[in-house]
Structures are given as structure tokens and as C-alpha cells.
mmCIF file of the N, C-alpha and C atoms, coordinates in Angstrom:
data_MODEL
# 
_entry.id   MODEL 
# 
loop_
_atom_site.group_PDB 
_atom_site.id 
_atom_site.type_symbol 
_atom_site.label_atom_id 
_atom_site.label_alt_id 
_atom_site.label_comp_id 
_atom_site.label_asym_id 
_atom_site.label_entity_id 
_atom_site.label_seq_id 
_atom_site.pdbx_PDB_ins_code 
_atom_site.Cartn_x 
_atom_site.Cartn_y 
_atom_site.Cartn_z 
_atom_site.occupancy 
_atom_site.B_iso_or_equiv 
_atom_site.pdbx_formal_charge 
_atom_site.auth_seq_id 
_atom_site.auth_comp_id 
_atom_site.auth_asym_id 
_atom_site.auth_atom_id 
_atom_site.pdbx_PDB_model_num 
ATOM 1   N N  . MET A 1 1  ? 38.770 39.398 -10.694 1.00 0.00 ? 1  MET A N  1 
ATOM 2   C CA . MET A 1 1  ? 40.166 38.318 -10.608 1.00 0.00 ? 1  MET A CA 1 
ATOM 3   C C  . MET A 1 1  ? 41.064 38.715 -11.393 1.00 0.00 ? 1  MET A C  1 
ATOM 4   N N  . LYS A 1 2  ? 41.968 38.312 -10.929 1.00 0.00 ? 2  LYS A N  1 
ATOM 5   C CA . LYS A 1 2  ? 43.097 38.923 -11.854 1.00 0.00 ? 2  LYS A CA 1 
ATOM 6   C C  . LYS A 1 2  ? 43.299 37.993 -12.314 1.00 0.00 ? 2  LYS A C  1 
ATOM 7   N N  . LYS A 1 3  ? 44.122 38.263 -14.223 1.00 0.00 ? 3  LYS A N  1 
ATOM 8   C CA . LYS A 1 3  ? 44.624 36.763 -14.681 1.00 0.00 ? 3  LYS A CA 1 
ATOM 9   C C  . LYS A 1 3  ? 45.596 36.211 -14.372 1.00 0.00 ? 3  LYS A C  1 
ATOM 10  N N  . LEU A 1 4  ? 45.863 34.967 -14.462 1.00 0.00 ? 4  LEU A N  1 
ATOM 11  C CA . LEU A 1 4  ? 46.875 34.570 -13.638 1.00 0.00 ? 4  LEU A CA 1 
ATOM 12  C C  . LEU A 1 4  ? 48.608 34.507 -15.017 1.00 0.00 ? 4  LEU A C  1 
ATOM 13  N N  . THR A 1 5  ? 49.420 34.519 -13.826 1.00 0.00 ? 5  THR A N  1 
ATOM 14  C CA . THR A 1 5  ? 50.652 34.390 -14.842 1.00 0.00 ? 5  THR A CA 1 
ATOM 15  C C  . THR A 1 5  ? 51.262 33.522 -14.724 1.00 0.00 ? 5  THR A C  1 
ATOM 16  N N  . LYS A 1 6  ? 52.270 33.068 -16.130 1.00 0.00 ? 6  LYS A N  1 
ATOM 17  C CA . LYS A 1 6  ? 53.022 31.623 -15.914 1.00 0.00 ? 6  LYS A CA 1 
ATOM 18  C C  . LYS A 1 6  ? 53.085 30.994 -14.327 1.00 0.00 ? 6  LYS A C  1 
ATOM 19  N N  . LYS A 1 7  ? 53.617 31.983 -13.692 1.00 0.00 ? 7  LYS A N  1 
ATOM 20  C CA . LYS A 1 7  ? 54.169 31.472 -12.626 1.00 0.00 ? 7  LYS A CA 1 
ATOM 21  C C  . LYS A 1 7  ? 53.135 30.667 -11.838 1.00 0.00 ? 7  LYS A C  1 
ATOM 22  N N  . ASP A 1 8  ? 51.885 31.406 -11.451 1.00 0.00 ? 8  ASP A N  1 
ATOM 23  C CA . ASP A 1 8  ? 50.499 31.083 -10.892 1.00 0.00 ? 8  ASP A CA 1 
ATOM 24  C C  . ASP A 1 8  ? 50.024 29.635 -11.533 1.00 0.00 ? 8  ASP A C  1 
ATOM 25  N N  . LEU A 1 9  ? 50.409 29.600 -12.783 1.00 0.00 ? 9  LEU A N  1 
ATOM 26  C CA . LEU A 1 9  ? 50.183 28.731 -13.881 1.00 0.00 ? 9  LEU A CA 1 
ATOM 27  C C  . LEU A 1 9  ? 50.506 27.266 -13.504 1.00 0.00 ? 9  LEU A C  1 
ATOM 28  N N  . LYS A 1 10 ? 51.721 27.567 -12.706 1.00 0.00 ? 10 LYS A N  1 
ATOM 29  C CA . LYS A 1 10 ? 52.604 26.114 -12.798 1.00 0.00 ? 10 LYS A CA 1 
ATOM 30  C C  . LYS A 1 10 ? 52.077 26.012 -10.897 1.00 0.00 ? 10 LYS A C  1 
ATOM 31  N N  . GLN A 1 11 ? 51.746 26.581 -10.561 1.00 0.00 ? 11 GLN A N  1 
ATOM 32  C CA . GLN A 1 11 ? 51.198 26.504 -9.217  1.00 0.00 ? 11 GLN A CA 1 
ATOM 33  C C  . GLN A 1 11 ? 50.068 25.093 -9.187  1.00 0.00 ? 11 GLN A C  1 
ATOM 34  N N  . ILE A 1 12 ? 49.208 25.488 -10.174 1.00 0.00 ? 12 ILE A N  1 
ATOM 35  C CA . ILE A 1 12 ? 47.835 24.653 -9.870  1.00 0.00 ? 12 ILE A CA 1 
ATOM 36  C C  . ILE A 1 12 ? 48.055 23.105 -10.207 1.00 0.00 ? 12 ILE A C  1 
ATOM 37  N N  . LYS A 1 13 ? 47.549 22.742 -8.916  1.00 0.00 ? 13 LYS A N  1 
ATOM 38  C CA . LYS A 1 13 ? 47.675 21.112 -9.142  1.00 0.00 ? 13 LYS A CA 1 
ATOM 39  C C  . LYS A 1 13 ? 47.308 20.323 -9.966  1.00 0.00 ? 13 LYS A C  1 
ATOM 40  N N  . GLY A 1 14 ? 47.004 19.427 -10.503 1.00 0.00 ? 14 GLY A N  1 
ATOM 41  C CA . GLY A 1 14 ? 46.029 18.614 -11.210 1.00 0.00 ? 14 GLY A CA 1 
ATOM 42  C C  . GLY A 1 14 ? 46.194 19.558 -12.633 1.00 0.00 ? 14 GLY A C  1 
ATOM 43  N N  . GLY A 1 15 ? 45.568 19.299 -13.768 1.00 0.00 ? 15 GLY A N  1 
ATOM 44  C CA . GLY A 1 15 ? 45.453 19.468 -15.038 1.00 0.00 ? 15 GLY A CA 1 
ATOM 45  C C  . GLY A 1 15 ? 46.396 19.088 -16.068 1.00 0.00 ? 15 GLY A C  1 
ATOM 46  N N  . TYR A 1 16 ? 46.656 19.542 -17.392 1.00 0.00 ? 16 TYR A N  1 
ATOM 47  C CA . TYR A 1 16 ? 47.096 19.296 -17.779 1.00 0.00 ? 16 TYR A CA 1 
ATOM 48  C C  . TYR A 1 16 ? 47.763 20.669 -19.591 1.00 0.00 ? 16 TYR A C  1 
ATOM 49  N N  . TYR A 1 17 ? 46.471 20.280 -19.674 1.00 0.00 ? 17 TYR A N  1 
ATOM 50  C CA . TYR A 1 17 ? 46.850 21.550 -21.216 1.00 0.00 ? 17 TYR A CA 1 
ATOM 51  C C  . TYR A 1 17 ? 45.811 23.272 -20.225 1.00 0.00 ? 17 TYR A C  1 
ATOM 52  N N  . TYR A 1 18 ? 46.026 23.724 -20.508 1.00 0.00 ? 18 TYR A N  1 
ATOM 53  C CA . TYR A 1 18 ? 45.205 25.325 -20.587 1.00 0.00 ? 18 TYR A CA 1 
ATOM 54  C C  . TYR A 1 18 ? 45.097 25.845 -21.433 1.00 0.00 ? 18 TYR A C  1 
ATOM 55  N N  . THR A 1 19 ? 44.145 26.780 -21.558 1.00 0.00 ? 19 THR A N  1 
ATOM 56  C CA . THR A 1 19 ? 44.050 27.415 -22.765 1.00 0.00 ? 19 THR A CA 1 
ATOM 57  C C  . THR A 1 19 ? 43.332 28.438 -22.513 1.00 0.00 ? 19 THR A C  1 
ATOM 58  N N  . TYR A 1 20 ? 42.463 29.560 -23.040 1.00 0.00 ? 20 TYR A N  1 
ATOM 59  C CA . TYR A 1 20 ? 41.409 30.439 -22.842 1.00 0.00 ? 20 TYR A CA 1 
ATOM 60  C C  . TYR A 1 20 ? 40.066 30.159 -23.258 1.00 0.00 ? 20 TYR A C  1 
ATOM 61  N N  . PRO A 1 21 ? 39.199 30.737 -22.915 1.00 0.00 ? 21 PRO A N  1 
ATOM 62  C CA . PRO A 1 21 ? 37.739 30.768 -22.729 1.00 0.00 ? 21 PRO A CA 1 
ATOM 63  C C  . PRO A 1 21 ? 37.348 31.449 -24.345 1.00 0.00 ? 21 PRO A C  1 
ATOM 64  N N  . ASP A 1 22 ? 36.623 31.411 -24.885 1.00 0.00 ? 22 ASP A N  1 
ATOM 65  C CA . ASP A 1 22 ? 36.300 31.970 -26.293 1.00 0.00 ? 22 ASP A CA 1 
ATOM 66  C C  . ASP A 1 22 ? 35.554 32.889 -25.873 1.00 0.00 ? 22 ASP A C  1 
ATOM 67  N N  . LYS A 1 23 ? 35.485 34.086 -26.774 1.00 0.00 ? 23 LYS A N  1 
ATOM 68  C CA . LYS A 1 23 ? 34.441 35.516 -27.054 1.00 0.00 ? 23 LYS A CA 1 
ATOM 69  C C  . LYS A 1 23 ? 33.825 35.154 -25.709 1.00 0.00 ? 23 LYS A C  1 
ATOM 70  N N  . ASN A 1 24 ? 32.532 34.197 -25.632 1.00 0.00 ? 24 ASN A N  1 
ATOM 71  C CA . ASN A 1 24 ? 31.145 34.571 -24.468 1.00 0.00 ? 24 ASN A CA 1 
ATOM 72  C C  . ASN A 1 24 ? 31.726 33.807 -23.350 1.00 0.00 ? 24 ASN A C  1 
ATOM 73  N N  . GLY A 1 25 ? 33.351 33.377 -23.202 1.00 0.00 ? 25 GLY A N  1 
ATOM 74  C CA . GLY A 1 25 ? 33.402 33.178 -22.124 1.00 0.00 ? 25 GLY A CA 1 
ATOM 75  C C  . GLY A 1 25 ? 33.424 31.563 -22.229 1.00 0.00 ? 25 GLY A C  1 
ATOM 76  N N  . ASN A 1 26 ? 32.954 30.664 -23.032 1.00 0.00 ? 26 ASN A N  1 
ATOM 77  C CA . ASN A 1 26 ? 32.720 29.227 -22.646 1.00 0.00 ? 26 ASN A CA 1 
ATOM 78  C C  . ASN A 1 26 ? 34.159 28.687 -22.534 1.00 0.00 ? 26 ASN A C  1 
ATOM 79  N N  . CYS A 1 27 ? 34.247 27.820 -22.396 1.00 0.00 ? 27 CYS A N  1 
ATOM 80  C CA . CYS A 1 27 ? 35.200 26.428 -22.633 1.00 0.00 ? 27 CYS A CA 1 
ATOM 81  C C  . CYS A 1 27 ? 34.603 25.271 -23.424 1.00 0.00 ? 27 CYS A C  1 
ATOM 82  N N  . PHE A 1 28 ? 36.058 24.273 -23.767 1.00 0.00 ? 28 PHE A N  1 
ATOM 83  C CA . PHE A 1 28 ? 35.232 23.446 -24.664 1.00 0.00 ? 28 PHE A CA 1 
ATOM 84  C C  . PHE A 1 28 ? 34.706 22.484 -23.699 1.00 0.00 ? 28 PHE A C  1 
ATOM 85  N N  . PRO A 1 29 ? 33.663 21.332 -24.125 1.00 0.00 ? 29 PRO A N  1 
ATOM 86  C CA . PRO A 1 29 ? 33.200 20.843 -23.908 1.00 0.00 ? 29 PRO A CA 1 
ATOM 87  C C  . PRO A 1 29 ? 34.224 19.785 -22.837 1.00 0.00 ? 29 PRO A C  1 
ATOM 88  N N  . GLY A 1 30 ? 33.727 19.199 -21.674 1.00 0.00 ? 30 GLY A N  1 
ATOM 89  C CA . GLY A 1 30 ? 34.773 18.660 -20.594 1.00 0.00 ? 30 GLY A CA 1 
ATOM 90  C C  . GLY A 1 30 ? 35.961 19.146 -20.046 1.00 0.00 ? 30 GLY A C  1 
ATOM 91  N N  . TRP A 1 31 ? 36.466 20.643 -20.246 1.00 0.00 ? 31 TRP A N  1 
ATOM 92  C CA . TRP A 1 31 ? 37.379 21.353 -19.514 1.00 0.00 ? 31 TRP A CA 1 
ATOM 93  C C  . TRP A 1 31 ? 36.695 22.029 -18.320 1.00 0.00 ? 31 TRP A C  1 
ATOM 94  N N  . TYR A 1 32 ? 37.664 22.327 -17.329 1.00 0.00 ? 32 TYR A N  1 
ATOM 95  C CA . TYR A 1 32 ? 37.269 23.280 -16.229 1.00 0.00 ? 32 TYR A CA 1 
ATOM 96  C C  . TYR A 1 32 ? 37.327 24.650 -16.704 1.00 0.00 ? 32 TYR A C  1 
ATOM 97  N N  . LEU A 1 33 ? 36.791 25.165 -16.618 1.00 0.00 ? 33 LEU A N  1 
ATOM 98  C CA . LEU A 1 33 ? 36.343 26.719 -16.229 1.00 0.00 ? 33 LEU A CA 1 
ATOM 99  C C  . LEU A 1 33 ? 36.959 27.503 -14.689 1.00 0.00 ? 33 LEU A C  1 
ATOM 100 N N  . CYS A 1 34 ? 38.208 28.159 -14.819 1.00 0.00 ? 34 CYS A N  1 
ATOM 101 C CA . CYS A 1 34 ? 38.547 28.668 -13.643 1.00 0.00 ? 34 CYS A CA 1 
ATOM 102 C C  . CYS A 1 34 ? 38.249 30.103 -13.487 1.00 0.00 ? 34 CYS A C  1 
ATOM 103 N N  . PRO A 1 35 ? 37.963 30.471 -12.230 1.00 0.00 ? 35 PRO A N  1 
ATOM 104 C CA . PRO A 1 35 ? 37.874 31.756 -11.725 1.00 0.00 ? 35 PRO A CA 1 
ATOM 105 C C  . PRO A 1 35 ? 38.374 32.459 -12.539 1.00 0.00 ? 35 PRO A C  1 
ATOM 106 N N  . ALA A 1 36 ? 39.953 32.543 -12.718 1.00 0.00 ? 36 ALA A N  1 
ATOM 107 C CA . ALA A 1 36 ? 40.780 34.014 -13.093 1.00 0.00 ? 36 ALA A CA 1 
ATOM 108 C C  . ALA A 1 36 ? 41.159 33.268 -14.559 1.00 0.00 ? 36 ALA A C  1 
ATOM 109 N N  . LYS A 1 37 ? 39.843 32.960 -15.647 1.00 0.00 ? 37 LYS A N  1 
ATOM 110 C CA . LYS A 1 37 ? 39.504 33.166 -17.268 1.00 0.00 ? 37 LYS A CA 1 
ATOM 111 C C  . LYS A 1 37 ? 40.383 31.958 -17.797 1.00 0.00 ? 37 LYS A C  1 
ATOM 112 N N  . ILE A 1 38 ? 41.047 31.245 -17.017 1.00 0.00 ? 38 ILE A N  1 
ATOM 113 C CA . ILE A 1 38 ? 41.163 29.863 -18.172 1.00 0.00 ? 38 ILE A CA 1 
ATOM 114 C C  . ILE A 1 38 ? 40.587 28.745 -17.920 1.00 0.00 ? 38 ILE A C  1 
ATOM 115 N N  . CYS A 1 39 ? 40.864 27.810 -18.833 1.00 0.00 ? 39 CYS A N  1 
ATOM 116 C CA . CYS A 1 39 ? 40.389 26.919 -18.813 1.00 0.00 ? 39 CYS A CA 1 
ATOM 117 C C  . CYS A 1 39 ? 41.388 25.422 -18.777 1.00 0.00 ? 39 CYS A C  1 
ATOM 118 N N  . LEU A 1 40 ? 41.061 24.331 -17.901 1.00 0.00 ? 40 LEU A N  1 
ATOM 119 C CA . LEU A 1 40 ? 42.275 23.287 -17.916 1.00 0.00 ? 40 LEU A CA 1 
ATOM 120 C C  . LEU A 1 40 ? 41.495 22.419 -18.206 1.00 0.00 ? 40 LEU A C  1 
ATOM 121 N N  . LEU A 1 41 ? 42.173 21.060 -18.911 1.00 0.00 ? 41 LEU A N  1 
ATOM 122 C CA . LEU A 1 41 ? 42.098 19.668 -19.192 1.00 0.00 ? 41 LEU A CA 1 
ATOM 123 C C  . LEU A 1 41 ? 42.532 19.052 -18.339 1.00 0.00 ? 41 LEU A C  1 
ATOM 124 N N  . ASP A 1 42 ? 41.640 18.062 -18.003 1.00 0.00 ? 42 ASP A N  1 
ATOM 125 C CA . ASP A 1 42 ? 42.274 17.118 -17.229 1.00 0.00 ? 42 ASP A CA 1 
ATOM 126 C C  . ASP A 1 42 ? 43.296 16.736 -17.708 1.00 0.00 ? 42 ASP A C  1 
ATOM 127 N N  . HIS A 1 43 ? 44.321 15.778 -16.825 1.00 0.00 ? 43 HIS A N  1 
ATOM 128 C CA . HIS A 1 43 ? 45.393 14.559 -17.370 1.00 0.00 ? 43 HIS A CA 1 
ATOM 129 C C  . HIS A 1 43 ? 44.918 13.472 -16.004 1.00 0.00 ? 43 HIS A C  1 
ATOM 130 N N  . PRO A 1 44 ? 44.818 12.386 -16.742 1.00 0.00 ? 44 PRO A N  1 
ATOM 131 C CA . PRO A 1 44 ? 44.647 11.319 -16.060 1.00 0.00 ? 44 PRO A CA 1 
ATOM 132 C C  . PRO A 1 44 ? 45.474 10.908 -14.975 1.00 0.00 ? 44 PRO A C  1 
ATOM 133 N N  . ASP A 1 45 ? 46.906 11.294 -15.438 1.00 0.00 ? 45 ASP A N  1 
ATOM 134 C CA . ASP A 1 45 ? 47.857 11.192 -13.991 1.00 0.00 ? 45 ASP A CA 1 
ATOM 135 C C  . ASP A 1 45 ? 48.001 11.878 -13.462 1.00 0.00 ? 45 ASP A C  1 
ATOM 136 N N  . ASN A 1 46 ? 47.841 13.103 -13.449 1.00 0.00 ? 46 ASN A N  1 
ATOM 137 C CA . ASN A 1 46 ? 47.877 14.457 -12.510 1.00 0.00 ? 46 ASN A CA 1 
ATOM 138 C C  . ASN A 1 46 ? 46.097 14.993 -12.482 1.00 0.00 ? 46 ASN A C  1 
ATOM 139 N N  . PRO A 1 47 ? 45.267 14.446 -12.289 1.00 0.00 ? 47 PRO A N  1 
ATOM 140 C CA . PRO A 1 47 ? 43.846 15.003 -12.220 1.00 0.00 ? 47 PRO A CA 1 
ATOM 141 C C  . PRO A 1 47 ? 43.128 16.137 -10.977 1.00 0.00 ? 47 PRO A C  1 
ATOM 142 N N  . ILE A 1 48 ? 42.069 16.960 -11.703 1.00 0.00 ? 48 ILE A N  1 
ATOM 143 C CA . ILE A 1 48 ? 41.869 18.371 -11.104 1.00 0.00 ? 48 ILE A CA 1 
ATOM 144 C C  . ILE A 1 48 ? 40.590 17.213 -9.980  1.00 0.00 ? 48 ILE A C  1 
ATOM 145 N N  . ARG A 1 49 ? 40.632 17.803 -8.945  1.00 0.00 ? 49 ARG A N  1 
ATOM 146 C CA . ARG A 1 49 ? 39.896 17.384 -7.959  1.00 0.00 ? 49 ARG A CA 1 
ATOM 147 C C  . ARG A 1 49 ? 38.882 17.768 -7.974  1.00 0.00 ? 49 ARG A C  1 
ATOM 148 N N  . PRO A 1 50 ? 37.971 17.267 -7.618  1.00 0.00 ? 50 PRO A N  1 
ATOM 149 C CA . PRO A 1 50 ? 36.395 17.987 -7.440  1.00 0.00 ? 50 PRO A CA 1 
ATOM 150 C C  . PRO A 1 50 ? 36.401 18.905 -6.239  1.00 0.00 ? 50 PRO A C  1 
ATOM 151 N N  . GLU A 1 51 ? 36.975 19.235 -5.506  1.00 0.00 ? 51 GLU A N  1 
ATOM 152 C CA . GLU A 1 51 ? 36.863 19.672 -3.926  1.00 0.00 ? 51 GLU A CA 1 
ATOM 153 C C  . GLU A 1 51 ? 37.878 20.931 -4.369  1.00 0.00 ? 51 GLU A C  1 
ATOM 154 N N  . ASP A 1 52 ? 38.295 20.556 -5.374  1.00 0.00 ? 52 ASP A N  1 
ATOM 155 C CA . ASP A 1 52 ? 39.335 21.972 -6.030  1.00 0.00 ? 52 ASP A CA 1 
ATOM 156 C C  . ASP A 1 52 ? 38.839 22.988 -5.953  1.00 0.00 ? 52 ASP A C  1 
ATOM 157 N N  . PRO A 1 53 ? 38.608 23.933 -5.428  1.00 0.00 ? 53 PRO A N  1 
ATOM 158 C CA . PRO A 1 53 ? 37.806 25.654 -5.090  1.00 0.00 ? 53 PRO A CA 1 
ATOM 159 C C  . PRO A 1 53 ? 37.861 26.646 -6.700  1.00 0.00 ? 53 PRO A C  1 
ATOM 160 N N  . PHE A 1 54 ? 38.684 26.166 -7.561  1.00 0.00 ? 54 PHE A N  1 
ATOM 161 C CA . PHE A 1 54 ? 39.691 27.297 -8.249  1.00 0.00 ? 54 PHE A CA 1 
ATOM 162 C C  . PHE A 1 54 ? 39.027 26.924 -9.693  1.00 0.00 ? 54 PHE A C  1 
ATOM 163 N N  . CYS A 1 55 ? 38.522 25.607 -9.907  1.00 0.00 ? 55 CYS A N  1 
ATOM 164 C CA . CYS A 1 55 ? 37.807 25.666 -11.715 1.00 0.00 ? 55 CYS A CA 1 
ATOM 165 C C  . CYS A 1 55 ? 36.621 24.820 -11.244 1.00 0.00 ? 55 CYS A C  1 
ATOM 166 N N  . GLN A 1 56 ? 35.586 25.164 -12.273 1.00 0.00 ? 56 GLN A N  1 
ATOM 167 C CA . GLN A 1 56 ? 34.438 23.963 -11.853 1.00 0.00 ? 56 GLN A CA 1 
ATOM 168 C C  . GLN A 1 56 ? 34.007 23.327 -13.761 1.00 0.00 ? 56 GLN A C  1 
ATOM 169 N N  . ARG A 1 57 ? 33.709 22.448 -13.356 1.00 0.00 ? 57 ARG A N  1 
ATOM 170 C CA . ARG A 1 57 ? 33.626 21.562 -14.578 1.00 0.00 ? 57 ARG A CA 1 
ATOM 171 C C  . ARG A 1 57 ? 32.316 22.090 -15.926 1.00 0.00 ? 57 ARG A C  1 
ATOM 172 N N  . THR A 1 58 ? 32.656 22.310 -17.263 1.00 0.00 ? 58 THR A N  1 
ATOM 173 C CA . THR A 1 58 ? 31.709 23.071 -17.940 1.00 0.00 ? 58 THR A CA 1 
ATOM 174 C C  . THR A 1 58 ? 31.232 21.754 -18.150 1.00 0.00 ? 58 THR A C  1 
# 
């Protein structure tokens, strides 16, 4: 899967902060790991919904 560009990141609905996984491919506890190799943290005012297919909770 391609790495997301800043334009792609702006189109993601939900989430607040993003970062990249560590060298083992893991995100911080409670963050969402996306197939595009980024980690997203939920924001209470703009949550990532569980049915969103692009990320899974770690």
C-alpha cells in the first residue's frame, strides 16, 4: 500500500493526531494502525468510527 500524502491525510474523517509506527510496526496503545502505515489517535469531537475500514485499533 502506498504511503499517505498530506493531501490524503486531510481527507481522513475522524482522528486528531497522527504519527508513524515504531520500527516493529506498532503504534502506541490506544492508537489506530492504518494500512497506509500511519497511526491515528482519536479526538473526542471527531472520533474514528469502528466501521471505518482504513484503520484498526491496536
